[in-house]
ZAMARGU-4260 file (C-alpha; in steps of 0.2 Angstrom, whole numbers, plus 5000, padded with zeros to 4 digits):
<rodrens>
0) 5000/5000/5000 | 5007/5017/4995 | 5003/5031/5006 | 5006/5046/4995 | 4995/5060/5001
5) 4998/5070/5017 | 4981/5074/5025 | 4977/5084/5041 | 4966/5075/5053 | 4954/5087/5061
10) 4941/5086/5076 | 4926/5097/5079 | 4923/5106/5095 | 4906/5114/5099 | 4904/5129/5110
15) 4889/5140/5114 | 4888/5155/5103 | 4880/5167/5116 | 4863/5168/5107 | 4856/5151/5112
20) 4864/5141/5099 | 4881/5133/5096 | 4896/5136/5084 | 4907/5122/5077 | 4926/5124/5076
25) 4938/5112/5069 | 4956/5110/5076 | 4970/5099/5069 | 4974/5083/5078 | 4989/5080/5067
30) 4995/5075/5049 | 4993/5058/5042 | 5000/5050/5026 | 4986/5041/5017 | 4980/5032/5001
35) 4964/5041/4994 | 4953/5031/4982 | 4937/5038/4976 | 4921/5027/4974 | 4907/5028/4962
40) 4898/5045/4962 | 4880/5048/4961 | 4868/5063/4957 | 4852/5067/4966 | 4840/5080/4961
45) 4833/5089/4977 | 4823/5106/4979 | 4828/5113/4962 | 4847/5108/4965 | 4857/5094/4959
50) 4867/5086/4973 | 4882/5075/4968 | 4892/5065/4981 | 4907/5054/4980 | 4912/5042/4993
55) 4930/5039/4997 | 4940/5025/5005 | 4955/5033/5014 | 4968/5021/5020 | 4980/5025/5034
60) 4992/5016/5045 | 4984/5009/5060 | 4986/5017/5077 | 4981/5009/5094 | 4963/5011/5100
65) 4962/5028/5110 | 4977/5036/5102 | 4974/5053/5096 | 4981/5049/5079 | 4968/5035/5076
70) 4954/5042/5065 | 4936/5041/5072 | 4919/5044/5064 | 4914/5062/5064 | 4931/5068/5062
75) 4937/5074/5045 | 4953/5075/5034 | 4958/5091/5026 | 4968/5091/5010 | 4971/5110/5006
80) 4953/5116/5003 | 4945/5099/5001 | 4937/5091/5016 | 4932/5073/5019 | 4920/5069/5033
85) 4924/5052/5041 | 4908/5041/5042 | 4916/5024/5048 | 4933/5016/5051 | 4937/4998/5050
90) 4953/4988/5050 | 4959/4985/5032 | 4967/4968/5035 | 4968/4954/5048 | 4985/4959/5055
95) 4978/4977/5058 | 4992/4986/5050 | 4981/4998/5041 | 4964/5006/5044 | 4951/5011/5030
100) 4941/5027/5033 | 4925/5027/5024 | 4923/5046/5020 | 4912/5058/5010 | 4919/5074/5002
105) 4911/5090/5009 | 4907/5103/4997 | 4901/5120/5002 | 4893/5131/4989
</rodrens>
């Protein structure tokens, strides 16, 4: 497995905004080398807008359970201005040397 893209792992923090709501801020947990593989995209028409989504399989070196460098669902990877929200994480092989992060690219218009 060739890990040839350096991604930043980010974690969300929620804080009160002072007006009864909350704000979400993202902070860096660290940088991780990864192999990024896009899946099959799809389009969906909704409310006069066409939404397109592409799932990604992002493979990284495994880290022990509880380690800050181990990706978790609801974290995200950043690659420059591109954002990949992590939906699930699984071991890629029986000897647990790699993890596969199932992610969805976030696009803001």
